[in-house]
N, C-alpha and C positions, 0 to 999 in steps of 0.2 A: 494319764501321761506316763512317760517313761522315767524310770529311776536311773540313778547313776550307774548301777551295775548292768542294766540292760543296754544303755548307751555304750558302755565299755565293750560289751560282748559284740554289739553290732559293729563298732569301730574295728575291733580285732578281726572280725570276719571280712569286712571290706578291705582292710589292709592285706589280709591273706589272699583274697581273690585277685586283687590288683597286683600284688607283689609276687605271685607264684611264678610268673614268667621270668622275673629277675633273680629268683632265689638261687639257681645254680651259679649264676655269675657272681652273686654276693658271697656265696660259700667258697668259691674258687679264689676270689680276691682275699677273703679272710684267711684262707689257708696259706696263700703266698705271703701275706703280711706276717703271719705267725712264724713261718719258716725264716723270713728275713730277720725278724726280731730275735729269734732263737740263735741264729748264726751270729748276729751282732753282739748279743749278750755273751756268747761263748768266746768271741774274739776279744771283747773287753776284759773278760775274766782271765784269758790267757795272757793278755798284754800286762795286766796288773801283776800276775804271778811271774812274768818273765819267761814263760814256757812256750810262747808262741813260735811259729816257724820263723826262721831267719829271713830277712827281706831279700827278695830276688834282685840281683844287679844285672842290668842289661847294658852291655858295652855298646857304645855308639860313637859317632863322630859329629863334629860341629860343621854344618854346611852354611856358608854365608848366604844371606837372602838373595834370591834371584839366580843362583847358580845350580840349584838342585832341580830334580825332575818336577814337572807340573802335576799336581794332584788330579785324579780323575774328576771330570765334571767342571773344571775351571779352564780359563784361557790364560795363556802367557801374557805378561804385562806388555802393554803397547799394541795389542791387537784391537781392531775396531769392534764395536758392539754388534754391528750388522754387516754381513758380507756384501 
């Protein structure tokens, strides 16, 4: 009969054979996650130290509902669902 070490080796080989197709995708997503984590940690550190970049202010105007342009992919209010 098989011992525990033999079963572990067989399990590792089976996982490697089955997972070899997904390995590039997994490493790519792990790299993205590491970059995001690194950027967030740097931003939190800068925020604590007070040395982060100043927030960007964008000037705008208030438009009452129903008076502005209609966003792409939507219909103006009051139009029928079917032509």
